[in-house]
C-alpha positions as CSV (number, residue, x, y, z in Angstrom):
1,M,-20.0,-9.2,-24.0
2,T,-18.6,-7.1,-26.9
3,A,-15.2,-7.8,-28.4
4,P,-12.7,-5.0,-27.5
5,S,-11.2,-2.9,-30.2
6,P,-7.6,-3.9,-31.0
7,E,-6.5,-0.5,-29.6
8,A,-8.3,-0.8,-26.3
9,E,-6.6,-1.5,-23.0
10,R,-7.6,-2.0,-19.4
11,L,-6.4,0.3,-16.6
12,S,-6.6,-1.2,-13.1
13,A,-5.7,1.3,-10.4
14,T,-5.7,1.6,-6.6
15,V,-5.9,5.2,-5.5
16,V,-4.5,5.7,-1.9
17,G,-5.1,8.7,0.3
18,R,-8.1,10.7,1.5
19,V,-10.3,9.4,-1.2
20,Q,-13.4,8.2,0.6
21,G,-16.1,10.6,1.8
22,V,-15.1,13.3,-0.7
23,G,-17.1,12.3,-3.8
24,F,-14.2,10.5,-5.4
25,R,-16.2,7.7,-7.0
26,W,-18.8,10.1,-8.4
27,W,-16.0,12.2,-9.8
28,V,-14.3,9.2,-11.4
29,R,-17.6,8.1,-13.0
30,S,-18.1,11.6,-14.4
31,V,-14.5,11.7,-15.8
32,A,-14.8,8.2,-17.3
33,D,-18.2,9.0,-18.9
34,R,-16.7,12.1,-20.5
35,L,-13.7,10.1,-21.8
36,G,-16.0,7.3,-23.2
37,L,-14.6,4.6,-20.9
38,G,-16.3,1.5,-19.6
39,G,-15.6,-0.1,-16.2
40,W,-16.2,0.5,-12.6
41,V,-15.1,2.3,-9.4
42,M,-15.6,1.2,-5.8
43,N,-14.3,2.0,-2.3
44,G,-11.5,-0.3,-1.1
45,P,-11.8,-2.4,2.0
46,D,-10.2,0.3,4.2
47,E,-11.0,4.0,4.4
48,R,-8.0,5.0,2.4
49,T,-8.4,3.4,-1.0
50,V,-10.6,3.5,-4.1
51,E,-10.3,0.7,-6.8
52,V,-10.8,1.6,-10.5
53,V,-11.0,-0.6,-13.5
54,A,-11.5,1.2,-16.8
55,E,-11.3,0.1,-20.5
56,G,-11.0,2.1,-23.6
57,S,-8.6,3.9,-25.8
58,V,-5.0,4.4,-24.7
59,P,-5.2,8.3,-24.8
60,A,-8.4,8.2,-22.7
61,L,-6.8,5.9,-20.2
62,D,-3.7,8.1,-20.1
63,E,-5.9,11.1,-19.3
64,L,-7.9,9.1,-16.6
65,E,-4.7,8.0,-14.9
66,R,-3.3,11.5,-14.9
67,L,-6.5,12.8,-13.4
68,L,-6.6,10.1,-10.8
69,R,-3.3,11.4,-9.5
70,E,-4.9,14.8,-8.9
71,G,-8.4,13.8,-7.7
72,P,-11.4,16.0,-7.2
73,P,-11.5,19.0,-4.8
74,G,-11.3,17.7,-1.2
75,A,-9.4,14.6,-2.0
76,V,-5.7,14.1,-1.1
77,V,-4.1,11.5,-3.4
78,E,-0.9,10.1,-1.9
79,R,-0.3,7.6,-4.7
80,V,-1.8,5.7,-7.5
81,E,-0.8,2.0,-8.2
82,A,-1.7,1.5,-11.8
83,R,-1.2,-1.4,-14.2
84,R,-2.3,-2.0,-17.8
85,S,-3.5,-5.1,-19.5
86,P,-5.5,-6.1,-22.6
87,A,-9.2,-5.0,-22.5
88,S,-11.8,-7.7,-22.1
89,G,-14.7,-5.8,-23.7
90,S,-16.8,-6.7,-20.6
91,Y,-17.9,-3.1,-19.7
92,P,-20.3,-1.3,-22.0
93,R,-20.6,1.6,-19.5
94,F,-18.9,3.0,-16.4
95,Q,-20.5,2.4,-13.0
96,I,-20.1,2.9,-9.3
97,T,-20.2,-0.5,-7.6
98,R,-19.7,-1.9,-4.1
99,P,-17.4,-4.6,-2.8
């Protein structure tokens, strides 16, 4: 585990809407990679949510959160429940995972 930089934060978000079966997780991973974030994305337990945990710089997390509210083509985002906390430094890269 790498110590997080003092400027790093964690974004934990639940995205609600038509977000499964539309490539949402792959899109999030692509965006997170482009922004230099570590963390993970996975489908929620129902068919209407995707869970995201990302760590990195505040500007990159701000951009990810903004984009999560839009989603990729084919998705319909109804709401994003987001919270911030200190980064743990546990995620050297961003990956798609399963519950």
